mmCIF file of the protein (N, C-alpha, C, O) and its ligand, coordinates in Angstrom:
data_MODEL
# 
_entry.id   MODEL 
# 
loop_
_entity.id 
_entity.type 
_entity.pdbx_number_of_molecules 
1 polymer     1 
2 non-polymer 1 
# 
_entity_poly.entity_id                      1 
_entity_poly.type                           'polypeptide(L)' 
_entity_poly.nstd_linkage                   no 
_entity_poly.nstd_monomer                   no 
_entity_poly.pdbx_seq_one_letter_code       MAAVRELIGLACDGCKRRNYTTTKNRKTHTEKFAIKKFCPNCRAHTLHREHKVS 
_entity_poly.pdbx_seq_one_letter_code_can   MAAVRELIGLACDGCKRRNYTTTKNRKTHTEKFAIKKFCPNCRAHTLHREHKVS 
_entity_poly.pdbx_strand_id                 A 
# 
loop_
_entity_poly_seq.entity_id 
_entity_poly_seq.num 
_entity_poly_seq.mon_id 
_entity_poly_seq.hetero 
1 1  MET n 
1 2  ALA n 
1 3  ALA n 
1 4  VAL n 
1 5  ARG n 
1 6  GLU n 
1 7  LEU n 
1 8  ILE n 
1 9  GLY n 
1 10 LEU n 
1 11 ALA n 
1 12 CYS n 
1 13 ASP n 
1 14 GLY n 
1 15 CYS n 
1 16 LYS n 
1 17 ARG n 
1 18 ARG n 
1 19 ASN n 
1 20 TYR n 
1 21 THR n 
1 22 THR n 
1 23 THR n 
1 24 LYS n 
1 25 ASN n 
1 26 ARG n 
1 27 LYS n 
1 28 THR n 
1 29 HIS n 
1 30 THR n 
1 31 GLU n 
1 32 LYS n 
1 33 PHE n 
1 34 ALA n 
1 35 ILE n 
1 36 LYS n 
1 37 LYS n 
1 38 PHE n 
1 39 CYS n 
1 40 PRO n 
1 41 ASN n 
1 42 CYS n 
1 43 ARG n 
1 44 ALA n 
1 45 HIS n 
1 46 THR n 
1 47 LEU n 
1 48 HIS n 
1 49 ARG n 
1 50 GLU n 
1 51 HIS n 
1 52 LYS n 
1 53 VAL n 
1 54 SER n 
# 
loop_
_struct_asym.id 
_struct_asym.entity_id 
A 1 
B 2 
# 
loop_
_chem_comp.id 
_chem_comp.type 
_chem_comp.mon_nstd_flag 
ALA 'L-peptide linking' y 
ARG 'L-peptide linking' y 
ASN 'L-peptide linking' y 
ASP 'L-peptide linking' y 
CYS 'L-peptide linking' y 
GLU 'L-peptide linking' y 
GLY 'peptide linking'   y 
HIS 'L-peptide linking' y 
ILE 'L-peptide linking' y 
LEU 'L-peptide linking' y 
LYS 'L-peptide linking' y 
MET 'L-peptide linking' y 
PHE 'L-peptide linking' y 
PRO 'L-peptide linking' y 
SER 'L-peptide linking' y 
THR 'L-peptide linking' y 
TYR 'L-peptide linking' y 
VAL 'L-peptide linking' y 
ZN  non-polymer         . 
# 
_pdbx_entity_nonpoly.entity_id   2 
_pdbx_entity_nonpoly.name        ? 
_pdbx_entity_nonpoly.comp_id     ZN 
# 
_pdbx_nonpoly_scheme.asym_id         B 
_pdbx_nonpoly_scheme.entity_id       2 
_pdbx_nonpoly_scheme.mon_id          ZN 
_pdbx_nonpoly_scheme.ndb_seq_num     1 
_pdbx_nonpoly_scheme.pdb_seq_num     101 
_pdbx_nonpoly_scheme.auth_seq_num    101 
_pdbx_nonpoly_scheme.pdb_mon_id      ZN 
_pdbx_nonpoly_scheme.auth_mon_id     ZN 
_pdbx_nonpoly_scheme.pdb_strand_id   A 
_pdbx_nonpoly_scheme.pdb_ins_code    . 
# 
loop_
_atom_site.group_PDB 
_atom_site.id 
_atom_site.type_symbol 
_atom_site.label_atom_id 
_atom_site.label_alt_id 
_atom_site.label_comp_id 
_atom_site.label_asym_id 
_atom_site.label_entity_id 
_atom_site.label_seq_id 
_atom_site.pdbx_PDB_ins_code 
_atom_site.Cartn_x 
_atom_site.Cartn_y 
_atom_site.Cartn_z 
_atom_site.occupancy 
_atom_site.B_iso_or_equiv 
_atom_site.pdbx_formal_charge 
_atom_site.auth_seq_id 
_atom_site.auth_comp_id 
_atom_site.auth_asym_id 
_atom_site.auth_atom_id 
_atom_site.pdbx_PDB_model_num 
ATOM   1   N  N  . MET A 1 1  ? 0.838  -1.196 0.000  1.00 0.00 ? 1   MET A N  1 
ATOM   2   C  CA . MET A 1 1  ? 0.000  0.000  0.000  1.00 0.00 ? 1   MET A CA 1 
ATOM   3   C  C  . MET A 1 1  ? 0.875  1.249  0.000  1.00 0.00 ? 1   MET A C  1 
ATOM   4   O  O  . MET A 1 1  ? 0.732  2.105  0.873  1.00 0.00 ? 1   MET A O  1 
ATOM   5   N  N  . ALA A 1 2  ? 1.765  1.357  -0.957 1.00 0.00 ? 2   ALA A N  1 
ATOM   6   C  CA . ALA A 1 2  ? 2.709  2.472  -0.997 1.00 0.00 ? 2   ALA A CA 1 
ATOM   7   C  C  . ALA A 1 2  ? 2.022  3.793  -1.275 1.00 0.00 ? 2   ALA A C  1 
ATOM   8   O  O  . ALA A 1 2  ? 2.544  4.849  -0.916 1.00 0.00 ? 2   ALA A O  1 
ATOM   9   N  N  . ALA A 1 3  ? 0.873  3.751  -1.901 1.00 0.00 ? 3   ALA A N  1 
ATOM   10  C  CA . ALA A 1 3  ? 0.203  4.983  -2.310 1.00 0.00 ? 3   ALA A CA 1 
ATOM   11  C  C  . ALA A 1 3  ? -0.365 5.750  -1.123 1.00 0.00 ? 3   ALA A C  1 
ATOM   12  O  O  . ALA A 1 3  ? -0.667 6.938  -1.233 1.00 0.00 ? 3   ALA A O  1 
ATOM   13  N  N  . VAL A 1 4  ? -0.509 5.068  0.017  1.00 0.00 ? 4   VAL A N  1 
ATOM   14  C  CA . VAL A 1 4  ? -1.087 5.729  1.184  1.00 0.00 ? 4   VAL A CA 1 
ATOM   15  C  C  . VAL A 1 4  ? -0.119 6.757  1.765  1.00 0.00 ? 4   VAL A C  1 
ATOM   16  O  O  . VAL A 1 4  ? -0.524 7.831  2.210  1.00 0.00 ? 4   VAL A O  1 
ATOM   17  N  N  . ARG A 1 5  ? 1.170  6.406  1.752  1.00 0.00 ? 5   ARG A N  1 
ATOM   18  C  CA . ARG A 1 5  ? 2.157  7.333  2.301  1.00 0.00 ? 5   ARG A CA 1 
ATOM   19  C  C  . ARG A 1 5  ? 2.610  8.287  1.200  1.00 0.00 ? 5   ARG A C  1 
ATOM   20  O  O  . ARG A 1 5  ? 3.115  7.878  0.155  1.00 0.00 ? 5   ARG A O  1 
ATOM   21  N  N  . GLU A 1 6  ? 2.412  9.555  1.472  1.00 0.00 ? 6   GLU A N  1 
ATOM   22  C  CA . GLU A 1 6  ? 2.667  10.589 0.489  1.00 0.00 ? 6   GLU A CA 1 
ATOM   23  C  C  . GLU A 1 6  ? 3.927  11.360 0.864  1.00 0.00 ? 6   GLU A C  1 
ATOM   24  O  O  . GLU A 1 6  ? 4.070  11.802 2.004  1.00 0.00 ? 6   GLU A O  1 
ATOM   25  N  N  . LEU A 1 7  ? 4.832  11.520 -0.082 1.00 0.00 ? 7   LEU A N  1 
ATOM   26  C  CA . LEU A 1 7  ? 6.050  12.280 0.172  1.00 0.00 ? 7   LEU A CA 1 
ATOM   27  C  C  . LEU A 1 7  ? 5.734  13.778 0.137  1.00 0.00 ? 7   LEU A C  1 
ATOM   28  O  O  . LEU A 1 7  ? 5.163  14.291 -0.825 1.00 0.00 ? 7   LEU A O  1 
ATOM   29  N  N  . ILE A 1 8  ? 6.118  14.448 1.200  1.00 0.00 ? 8   ILE A N  1 
ATOM   30  C  CA . ILE A 1 8  ? 5.889  15.889 1.262  1.00 0.00 ? 8   ILE A CA 1 
ATOM   31  C  C  . ILE A 1 8  ? 7.169  16.593 1.699  1.00 0.00 ? 8   ILE A C  1 
ATOM   32  O  O  . ILE A 1 8  ? 8.043  15.991 2.324  1.00 0.00 ? 8   ILE A O  1 
ATOM   33  N  N  . GLY A 1 9  ? 7.260  17.844 1.370  1.00 0.00 ? 9   GLY A N  1 
ATOM   34  C  CA . GLY A 1 9  ? 8.366  18.665 1.848  1.00 0.00 ? 9   GLY A CA 1 
ATOM   35  C  C  . GLY A 1 9  ? 7.880  19.597 2.934  1.00 0.00 ? 9   GLY A C  1 
ATOM   36  O  O  . GLY A 1 9  ? 6.692  19.908 3.022  1.00 0.00 ? 9   GLY A O  1 
ATOM   37  N  N  . LEU A 1 10 ? 8.827  20.047 3.772  1.00 0.00 ? 10  LEU A N  1 
ATOM   38  C  CA . LEU A 1 10 ? 8.482  21.030 4.796  1.00 0.00 ? 10  LEU A CA 1 
ATOM   39  C  C  . LEU A 1 10 ? 9.240  22.314 4.478  1.00 0.00 ? 10  LEU A C  1 
ATOM   40  O  O  . LEU A 1 10 ? 10.469 22.348 4.527  1.00 0.00 ? 10  LEU A O  1 
ATOM   41  N  N  . ALA A 1 11 ? 8.502  23.361 4.155  1.00 0.00 ? 11  ALA A N  1 
ATOM   42  C  CA . ALA A 1 11 ? 9.102  24.620 3.740  1.00 0.00 ? 11  ALA A CA 1 
ATOM   43  C  C  . ALA A 1 11 ? 9.017  25.642 4.868  1.00 0.00 ? 11  ALA A C  1 
ATOM   44  O  O  . ALA A 1 11 ? 7.986  25.781 5.525  1.00 0.00 ? 11  ALA A O  1 
ATOM   45  N  N  . CYS A 1 12 ? 10.120 26.350 5.078  1.00 0.00 ? 12  CYS A N  1 
ATOM   46  C  CA . CYS A 1 12 ? 10.187 27.395 6.092  1.00 0.00 ? 12  CYS A CA 1 
ATOM   47  C  C  . CYS A 1 12 ? 9.168  28.490 5.770  1.00 0.00 ? 12  CYS A C  1 
ATOM   48  O  O  . CYS A 1 12 ? 9.052  28.942 4.631  1.00 0.00 ? 12  CYS A O  1 
ATOM   49  N  N  . ASP A 1 13 ? 8.442  28.896 6.797  1.00 0.00 ? 13  ASP A N  1 
ATOM   50  C  CA . ASP A 1 13 ? 7.414  29.910 6.581  1.00 0.00 ? 13  ASP A CA 1 
ATOM   51  C  C  . ASP A 1 13 ? 8.037  31.302 6.391  1.00 0.00 ? 13  ASP A C  1 
ATOM   52  O  O  . ASP A 1 13 ? 7.389  32.207 5.865  1.00 0.00 ? 13  ASP A O  1 
ATOM   53  N  N  . GLY A 1 14 ? 9.281  31.467 6.818  1.00 0.00 ? 14  GLY A N  1 
ATOM   54  C  CA . GLY A 1 14 ? 9.941  32.764 6.693  1.00 0.00 ? 14  GLY A CA 1 
ATOM   55  C  C  . GLY A 1 14 ? 10.571 32.970 5.326  1.00 0.00 ? 14  GLY A C  1 
ATOM   56  O  O  . GLY A 1 14 ? 10.294 33.965 4.656  1.00 0.00 ? 14  GLY A O  1 
ATOM   57  N  N  . CYS A 1 15 ? 11.431 32.019 4.903  1.00 0.00 ? 15  CYS A N  1 
ATOM   58  C  CA . CYS A 1 15 ? 12.181 32.191 3.655  1.00 0.00 ? 15  CYS A CA 1 
ATOM   59  C  C  . CYS A 1 15 ? 11.668 31.279 2.547  1.00 0.00 ? 15  CYS A C  1 
ATOM   60  O  O  . CYS A 1 15 ? 12.135 31.362 1.411  1.00 0.00 ? 15  CYS A O  1 
ATOM   61  N  N  . LYS A 1 16 ? 10.724 30.422 2.861  1.00 0.00 ? 16  LYS A N  1 
ATOM   62  C  CA . LYS A 1 16 ? 10.101 29.511 1.895  1.00 0.00 ? 16  LYS A CA 1 
ATOM   63  C  C  . LYS A 1 16 ? 11.047 28.426 1.389  1.00 0.00 ? 16  LYS A C  1 
ATOM   64  O  O  . LYS A 1 16 ? 10.712 27.689 0.461  1.00 0.00 ? 16  LYS A O  1 
ATOM   65  N  N  . ARG A 1 17 ? 12.210 28.329 1.988  1.00 0.00 ? 17  ARG A N  1 
ATOM   66  C  CA . ARG A 1 17 ? 13.147 27.298 1.580  1.00 0.00 ? 17  ARG A CA 1 
ATOM   67  C  C  . ARG A 1 17 ? 12.675 25.943 2.097  1.00 0.00 ? 17  ARG A C  1 
ATOM   68  O  O  . ARG A 1 17 ? 12.208 25.825 3.229  1.00 0.00 ? 17  ARG A O  1 
ATOM   69  N  N  . ARG A 1 18 ? 12.805 24.929 1.255  1.00 0.00 ? 18  ARG A N  1 
ATOM   70  C  CA . ARG A 1 18 ? 12.402 23.596 1.655  1.00 0.00 ? 18  ARG A CA 1 
ATOM   71  C  C  . ARG A 1 18 ? 13.572 22.912 2.341  1.00 0.00 ? 18  ARG A C  1 
ATOM   72  O  O  . ARG A 1 18 ? 14.553 22.549 1.693  1.00 0.00 ? 18  ARG A O  1 
ATOM   73  N  N  . ASN A 1 19 ? 13.470 22.739 3.629  1.00 0.00 ? 19  ASN A N  1 
ATOM   74  C  CA . ASN A 1 19 ? 14.572 22.199 4.423  1.00 0.00 ? 19  ASN A CA 1 
ATOM   75  C  C  . ASN A 1 19 ? 14.430 20.717 4.727  1.00 0.00 ? 19  ASN A C  1 
ATOM   76  O  O  . ASN A 1 19 ? 15.428 20.036 4.962  1.00 0.00 ? 19  ASN A O  1 
ATOM   77  N  N  . TYR A 1 20 ? 13.236 20.224 4.725  1.00 0.00 ? 20  TYR A N  1 
ATOM   78  C  CA . TYR A 1 20 ? 13.009 18.844 5.133  1.00 0.00 ? 20  TYR A CA 1 
ATOM   79  C  C  . TYR A 1 20 ? 12.037 18.156 4.196  1.00 0.00 ? 20  TYR A C  1 
ATOM   80  O  O  . TYR A 1 20 ? 11.166 18.783 3.594  1.00 0.00 ? 20  TYR A O  1 
ATOM   81  N  N  . THR A 1 21 ? 12.213 16.852 4.093  1.00 0.00 ? 21  THR A N  1 
ATOM   82  C  CA . THR A 1 21 ? 11.198 16.052 3.429  1.00 0.00 ? 21  THR A CA 1 
ATOM   83  C  C  . THR A 1 21 ? 10.761 14.973 4.396  1.00 0.00 ? 21  THR A C  1 
ATOM   84  O  O  . THR A 1 21 ? 11.551 14.497 5.210  1.00 0.00 ? 21  THR A O  1 
ATOM   85  N  N  . THR A 1 22 ? 9.539  14.602 4.305  1.00 0.00 ? 22  THR A N  1 
ATOM   86  C  CA . THR A 1 22 ? 9.006  13.556 5.157  1.00 0.00 ? 22  THR A CA 1 
ATOM   87  C  C  . THR A 1 22 ? 7.872  12.874 4.415  1.00 0.00 ? 22  THR A C  1 
ATOM   88  O  O  . THR A 1 22 ? 7.507  13.268 3.307  1.00 0.00 ? 22  THR A O  1 
ATOM   89  N  N  . THR A 1 23 ? 7.337  11.877 5.023  1.00 0.00 ? 23  THR A N  1 
ATOM   90  C  CA . THR A 1 23 ? 6.164  11.245 4.444  1.00 0.00 ? 23  THR A CA 1 
ATOM   91  C  C  . THR A 1 23 ? 5.014  11.392 5.426  1.00 0.00 ? 23  THR A C  1 
ATOM   92  O  O  . THR A 1 23 ? 5.222  11.501 6.634  1.00 0.00 ? 23  THR A O  1 
ATOM   93  N  N  . LYS A 1 24 ? 3.842  11.394 4.910  1.00 0.00 ? 24  LYS A N  1 
ATOM   94  C  CA . LYS A 1 24 ? 2.683  11.401 5.794  1.00 0.00 ? 24  LYS A CA 1 
ATOM   95  C  C  . LYS A 1 24 ? 1.670  10.397 5.308  1.00 0.00 ? 24  LYS A C  1 
ATOM   96  O  O  . LYS A 1 24 ? 1.560  10.096 4.119  1.00 0.00 ? 24  LYS A O  1 
ATOM   97  N  N  . ASN A 1 25 ? 0.948  9.901  6.257  1.00 0.00 ? 25  ASN A N  1 
ATOM   98  C  CA . ASN A 1 25 ? -0.088 8.938  5.953  1.00 0.00 ? 25  ASN A CA 1 
ATOM   99  C  C  . ASN A 1 25 ? -1.361 9.680  5.565  1.00 0.00 ? 25  ASN A C  1 
ATOM   100 O  O  . ASN A 1 25 ? -1.953 10.402 6.368  1.00 0.00 ? 25  ASN A O  1 
ATOM   101 N  N  . ARG A 1 26 ? -1.756 9.488  4.342  1.00 0.00 ? 26  ARG A N  1 
ATOM   102 C  CA . ARG A 1 26 ? -2.893 10.234 3.814  1.00 0.00 ? 26  ARG A CA 1 
ATOM   103 C  C  . ARG A 1 26 ? -4.199 9.916  4.568  1.00 0.00 ? 26  ARG A C  1 
ATOM   104 O  O  . ARG A 1 26 ? -5.138 10.712 4.590  1.00 0.00 ? 26  ARG A O  1 
ATOM   105 N  N  . LYS A 1 27 ? -4.219 8.747  5.169  1.00 0.00 ? 27  LYS A N  1 
ATOM   106 C  CA . LYS A 1 27 ? -5.456 8.358  5.850  1.00 0.00 ? 27  LYS A CA 1 
ATOM   107 C  C  . LYS A 1 27 ? -5.563 8.956  7.246  1.00 0.00 ? 27  LYS A C  1 
ATOM   108 O  O  . LYS A 1 27 ? -6.666 9.173  7.748  1.00 0.00 ? 27  LYS A O  1 
ATOM   109 N  N  . THR A 1 28 ? -4.416 9.224  7.875  1.00 0.00 ? 28  THR A N  1 
ATOM   110 C  CA . THR A 1 28 ? -4.463 9.770  9.235  1.00 0.00 ? 28  THR A CA 1 
ATOM   111 C  C  . THR A 1 28 ? -4.221 11.276 9.253  1.00 0.00 ? 28  THR A C  1 
ATOM   112 O  O  . THR A 1 28 ? -4.666 11.969 10.168 1.00 0.00 ? 28  THR A O  1 
ATOM   113 N  N  . HIS A 1 29 ? -3.512 11.783 8.236  1.00 0.00 ? 29  HIS A N  1 
ATOM   114 C  CA . HIS A 1 29 ? -3.257 13.225 8.176  1.00 0.00 ? 29  HIS A CA 1 
ATOM   115 C  C  . HIS A 1 29 ? -3.811 13.778 6.860  1.00 0.00 ? 29  HIS A C  1 
ATOM   116 O  O  . HIS A 1 29 ? -3.087 13.936 5.877  1.00 0.00 ? 29  HIS A O  1 
ATOM   117 N  N  . THR A 1 30 ? -5.069 14.055 6.872  1.00 0.00 ? 30  THR A N  1 
ATOM   118 C  CA . THR A 1 30 ? -5.695 14.554 5.650  1.00 0.00 ? 30  THR A CA 1 
ATOM   119 C  C  . THR A 1 30 ? -5.596 16.074 5.560  1.00 0.00 ? 30  THR A C  1 
ATOM   120 O  O  . THR A 1 30 ? -5.661 16.648 4.473  1.00 0.00 ? 30  THR A O  1 
ATOM   121 N  N  . GLU A 1 31 ? -5.441 16.714 6.711  1.00 0.00 ? 31  GLU A N  1 
ATOM   122 C  CA . GLU A 1 31 ? -5.341 18.179 6.722  1.00 0.00 ? 31  GLU A CA 1 
ATOM   123 C  C  . GLU A 1 31 ? -3.879 18.610 6.613  1.00 0.00 ? 31  GLU A C  1 
ATOM   124 O  O  . GLU A 1 31 ? -2.972 17.818 6.867  1.00 0.00 ? 31  GLU A O  1 
ATOM   125 N  N  . LYS A 1 32 ? -3.663 19.838 6.243  1.00 0.00 ? 32  LYS A N  1 
ATOM   126 C  CA . LYS A 1 32 ? -2.308 20.384 6.175  1.00 0.00 ? 32  LYS A CA 1 
ATOM   127 C  C  . LYS A 1 32 ? -1.762 20.525 7.591  1.00 0.00 ? 32  LYS A C  1 
ATOM   128 O  O  . LYS A 1 32 ? -2.500 20.829 8.529  1.00 0.00 ? 32  LYS A O  1 
ATOM   129 N  N  . PHE A 1 33 ? -0.477 20.303 7.729  1.00 0.00 ? 33  PHE A N  1 
ATOM   130 C  CA . PHE A 1 33 ? 0.095  20.504 9.049  1.00 0.00 ? 33  PHE A CA 1 
ATOM   131 C  C  . PHE A 1 33 ? 1.345  21.371 8.969  1.00 0.00 ? 33  PHE A C  1 
ATOM   132 O  O  . PHE A 1 33 ? 1.951  21.519 7.908  1.00 0.00 ? 33  PHE A O  1 
ATOM   133 N  N  . ALA A 1 34 ? 1.706  21.924 10.081 1.00 0.00 ? 34  ALA A N  1 
ATOM   134 C  CA . ALA A 1 34 ? 2.881  22.773 10.185 1.00 0.00 ? 34  ALA A CA 1 
ATOM   135 C  C  . ALA A 1 34 ? 3.613  22.394 11.464 1.00 0.00 ? 34  ALA A C  1 
ATOM   136 O  O  . ALA A 1 34 ? 2.996  22.024 12.463 1.00 0.00 ? 34  ALA A O  1 
ATOM   137 N  N  . ILE A 1 35 ? 4.952  22.491 11.417 1.00 0.00 ? 35  ILE A N  1 
ATOM   138 C  CA . ILE A 1 35 ? 5.755  22.080 12.553 1.00 0.00 ? 35  ILE A CA 1 
ATOM   139 C  C  . ILE A 1 35 ? 6.930  23.041 12.698 1.00 0.00 ? 35  ILE A C  1 
ATOM   140 O  O  . ILE A 1 35 ? 7.443  23.569 11.712 1.00 0.00 ? 35  ILE A O  1 
ATOM   141 N  N  . LYS A 1 36 ? 7.344  23.258 13.941 1.00 0.00 ? 36  LYS A N  1 
ATOM   142 C  CA . LYS A 1 36 ? 8.500  24.121 14.179 1.00 0.00 ? 36  LYS A CA 1 
ATOM   143 C  C  . LYS A 1 36 ? 9.770  23.309 14.018 1.00 0.00 ? 36  LYS A C  1 
ATOM   144 O  O  . LYS A 1 36 ? 9.970  22.298 14.691 1.00 0.00 ? 36  LYS A O  1 
ATOM   145 N  N  . LYS A 1 37 ? 10.647 23.777 13.093 1.00 0.00 ? 37  LYS A N  1 
ATOM   146 C  CA . LYS A 1 37 ? 11.911 23.111 12.848 1.00 0.00 ? 37  LYS A CA 1 
ATOM   147 C  C  . LYS A 1 37 ? 12.986 24.154 12.630 1.00 0.00 ? 37  LYS A C  1 
ATOM   148 O  O  . LYS A 1 37 ? 12.717 25.330 12.382 1.00 0.00 ? 37  LYS A O  1 
ATOM   149 N  N  . PHE A 1 38 ? 14.242 23.664 12.736 1.00 0.00 ? 38  PHE A N  1 
ATOM   150 C  CA . PHE A 1 38 ? 15.358 24.592 12.546 1.00 0.00 ? 38  PHE A CA 1 
ATOM   151 C  C  . PHE A 1 38 ? 15.579 24.869 11.065 1.00 0.00 ? 38  PHE A C  1 
ATOM   152 O  O  . PHE A 1 38 ? 15.677 23.937 10.266 1.00 0.00 ? 38  PHE A O  1 
ATOM   153 N  N  . CYS A 1 39 ? 15.656 26.132 10.698 1.00 0.00 ? 39  CYS A N  1 
ATOM   154 C  CA . CYS A 1 39 ? 15.945 26.524 9.323  1.00 0.00 ? 39  CYS A CA 1 
ATOM   155 C  C  . CYS A 1 39 ? 17.378 27.036 9.249  1.00 0.00 ? 39  CYS A C  1 
ATOM   156 O  O  . CYS A 1 39 ? 17.694 28.046 9.878  1.00 0.00 ? 39  CYS A O  1 
ATOM   157 N  N  . PRO A 1 40 ? 18.256 26.367 8.499  1.00 0.00 ? 40  PRO A N  1 
ATOM   158 C  CA . PRO A 1 40 ? 19.651 26.818 8.388  1.00 0.00 ? 40  PRO A CA 1 
ATOM   159 C  C  . PRO A 1 40 ? 19.779 28.160 7.670  1.00 0.00 ? 40  PRO A C  1 
ATOM   160 O  O  . PRO A 1 40 ? 20.751 28.889 7.867  1.00 0.00 ? 40  PRO A O  1 
ATOM   161 N  N  . ASN A 1 41 ? 18.818 28.468 6.860  1.00 0.00 ? 41  ASN A N  1 
ATOM   162 C  CA . ASN A 1 41 ? 18.847 29.732 6.126  1.00 0.00 ? 41  ASN A CA 1 
ATOM   163 C  C  . ASN A 1 41 ? 18.512 30.913 7.043  1.00 0.00 ? 41  ASN A C  1 
ATOM   164 O  O  . ASN A 1 41 ? 19.158 31.959 6.981  1.00 0.00 ? 41  ASN A O  1 
ATOM   165 N  N  . CYS A 1 42 ? 17.499 30.733 7.890  1.00 0.00 ? 42  CYS A N  1 
ATOM   166 C  CA . CYS A 1 42 ? 17.126 31.771 8.860  1.00 0.00 ? 42  CYS A CA 1 
ATOM   167 C  C  . CYS A 1 42 ? 17.974 31.669 10.129 1.00 0.00 ? 42  CYS A C  1 
ATOM   168 O  O  . CYS A 1 42 ? 18.025 32.599 10.934 1.00 0.00 ? 42  CYS A O  1 
ATOM   169 N  N  . ARG A 1 43 ? 18.633 30.533 10.293 1.00 0.00 ? 43  ARG A N  1 
ATOM   170 C  CA . ARG A 1 43 ? 19.399 30.222 11.499 1.00 0.00 ? 43  ARG A CA 1 
ATOM   171 C  C  . ARG A 1 43 ? 18.539 30.395 12.745 1.00 0.00 ? 43  ARG A C  1 
ATOM   172 O  O  . ARG A 1 43 ? 18.963 30.985 13.738 1.00 0.00 ? 43  ARG A O  1 
ATOM   173 N  N  . ALA A 1 44 ? 17.350 29.876 12.667 1.00 0.00 ? 44  ALA A N  1 
ATOM   174 C  CA . ALA A 1 44 ? 16.415 29.936 13.795 1.00 0.00 ? 44  ALA A CA 1 
ATOM   175 C  C  . ALA A 1 44 ? 15.353 28.864 13.624 1.00 0.00 ? 44  ALA A C  1 
ATOM   176 O  O  . ALA A 1 44 ? 15.168 28.313 12.539 1.00 0.00 ? 44  ALA A O  1 
ATOM   177 N  N  . HIS A 1 45 ? 14.672 28.586 14.701 1.00 0.00 ? 45  HIS A N  1 
ATOM   178 C  CA . HIS A 1 45 ? 13.536 27.682 14.606 1.00 0.00 ? 45  HIS A CA 1 
ATOM   179 C  C  . HIS A 1 45 ? 12.340 28.463 14.065 1.00 0.00 ? 45  HIS A C  1 
ATOM   180 O  O  . HIS A 1 45 ? 11.916 29.464 14.642 1.00 0.00 ? 45  HIS A O  1 
ATOM   181 N  N  . THR A 1 46 ? 11.824 27.993 12.971 1.00 0.00 ? 46  THR A N  1 
ATOM   182 C  CA . THR A 1 46 ? 10.703 28.669 12.338 1.00 0.00 ? 46  THR A CA 1 
ATOM   183 C  C  . THR A 1 46 ? 9.604  27.653 12.053 1.00 0.00 ? 46  THR A C  1 
ATOM   184 O  O  . THR A 1 46 ? 9.822  26.444 12.127 1.00 0.00 ? 46  THR A O  1 
ATOM   185 N  N  . LEU A 1 47 ? 8.448  28.153 11.734 1.00 0.00 ? 47  LEU A N  1 
ATOM   186 C  CA . LEU A 1 47 ? 7.340  27.278 11.363 1.00 0.00 ? 47  LEU A CA 1 
ATOM   187 C  C  . LEU A 1 47 ? 7.575  26.746 9.950  1.00 0.00 ? 47  LEU A C  1 
ATOM   188 O  O  . LEU A 1 47 ? 7.829  27.508 9.017  1.00 0.00 ? 47  LEU A O  1 
ATOM   189 N  N  . HIS A 1 48 ? 7.488  25.445 9.816  1.00 0.00 ? 48  HIS A N  1 
ATOM   190 C  CA . HIS A 1 48 ? 7.632  24.807 8.510  1.00 0.00 ? 48  HIS A CA 1 
ATOM   191 C  C  . HIS A 1 48 ? 6.290  24.233 8.099  1.00 0.00 ? 48  HIS A C  1 
ATOM   192 O  O  . HIS A 1 48 ? 5.648  23.501 8.852  1.00 0.00 ? 48  HIS A O  1 
ATOM   193 N  N  . ARG A 1 49 ? 5.891  24.572 6.921  1.00 0.00 ? 49  ARG A N  1 
ATOM   194 C  CA . ARG A 1 49 ? 4.594  24.120 6.430  1.00 0.00 ? 49  ARG A CA 1 
ATOM   195 C  C  . ARG A 1 49 ? 4.757  23.040 5.371  1.00 0.00 ? 49  ARG A C  1 
ATOM   196 O  O  . ARG A 1 49 ? 5.744  22.984 4.638  1.00 0.00 ? 49  ARG A O  1 
ATOM   197 N  N  . GLU A 1 50 ? 3.762  22.203 5.328  1.00 0.00 ? 50  GLU A N  1 
ATOM   198 C  CA . GLU A 1 50 ? 3.717  21.123 4.355  1.00 0.00 ? 50  GLU A CA 1 
ATOM   199 C  C  . GLU A 1 50 ? 3.757  21.699 2.932  1.00 0.00 ? 50  GLU A C  1 
ATOM   200 O  O  . GLU A 1 50 ? 3.100  22.692 2.619  1.00 0.00 ? 50  GLU A O  1 
ATOM   201 N  N  . HIS A 1 51 ? 4.545  21.044 2.097  1.00 0.00 ? 51  HIS A N  1 
ATOM   202 C  CA . HIS A 1 51 ? 4.690  21.496 0.726  1.00 0.00 ? 51  HIS A CA 1 
ATOM   203 C  C  . HIS A 1 51 ? 4.752  20.274 -0.169 1.00 0.00 ? 51  HIS A C  1 
ATOM   204 O  O  . HIS A 1 51 ? 5.541  19.363 0.081  1.00 0.00 ? 51  HIS A O  1 
ATOM   205 N  N  . LYS A 1 52 ? 3.947  20.244 -1.187 1.00 0.00 ? 52  LYS A N  1 
ATOM   206 C  CA . LYS A 1 52 ? 3.909  19.077 -2.067 1.00 0.00 ? 52  LYS A CA 1 
ATOM   207 C  C  . LYS A 1 52 ? 5.216  18.943 -2.853 1.00 0.00 ? 52  LYS A C  1 
ATOM   208 O  O  . LYS A 1 52 ? 5.735  19.928 -3.379 1.00 0.00 ? 52  LYS A O  1 
ATOM   209 N  N  . VAL A 1 53 ? 5.735  17.731 -2.926 1.00 0.00 ? 53  VAL A N  1 
ATOM   210 C  CA . VAL A 1 53 ? 6.999  17.483 -3.616 1.00 0.00 ? 53  VAL A CA 1 
ATOM   211 C  C  . VAL A 1 53 ? 6.751  17.087 -5.070 1.00 0.00 ? 53  VAL A C  1 
ATOM   212 O  O  . VAL A 1 53 ? 7.378  17.620 -5.985 1.00 0.00 ? 53  VAL A O  1 
ATOM   213 N  N  . SER A 1 54 ? 5.849  16.164 -5.266 1.00 0.00 ? 54  SER A N  1 
ATOM   214 C  CA . SER A 1 54 ? 5.625  15.673 -6.626 1.00 0.00 ? 54  SER A CA 1 
ATOM   215 C  C  . SER A 1 54 ? 4.429  16.345 -7.276 1.00 0.00 ? 54  SER A C  1 
ATOM   216 O  O  . SER A 1 54 ? 4.101  16.045 -8.424 1.00 0.00 ? 54  SER A O  1 
HETATM 217 ZN ZN . ZN  B 2 .  ? 13.898 30.030 6.758  1.00 0.00 2 101 ZN  A ZN 1 
# 
């Protein structure tokens, strides 16, 4: 069931740079999510939002 897990990127809300990629389960996470992560470009912890990769 590979189609259930969707590859997504996490883009910094400040500089819009995509710093992380992850997968999410489409069945359990149907809504958009955002997470605080370290952005090397901003050199700070910023909000990273889900960003479609493919
Ligand atoms: Zn940033």
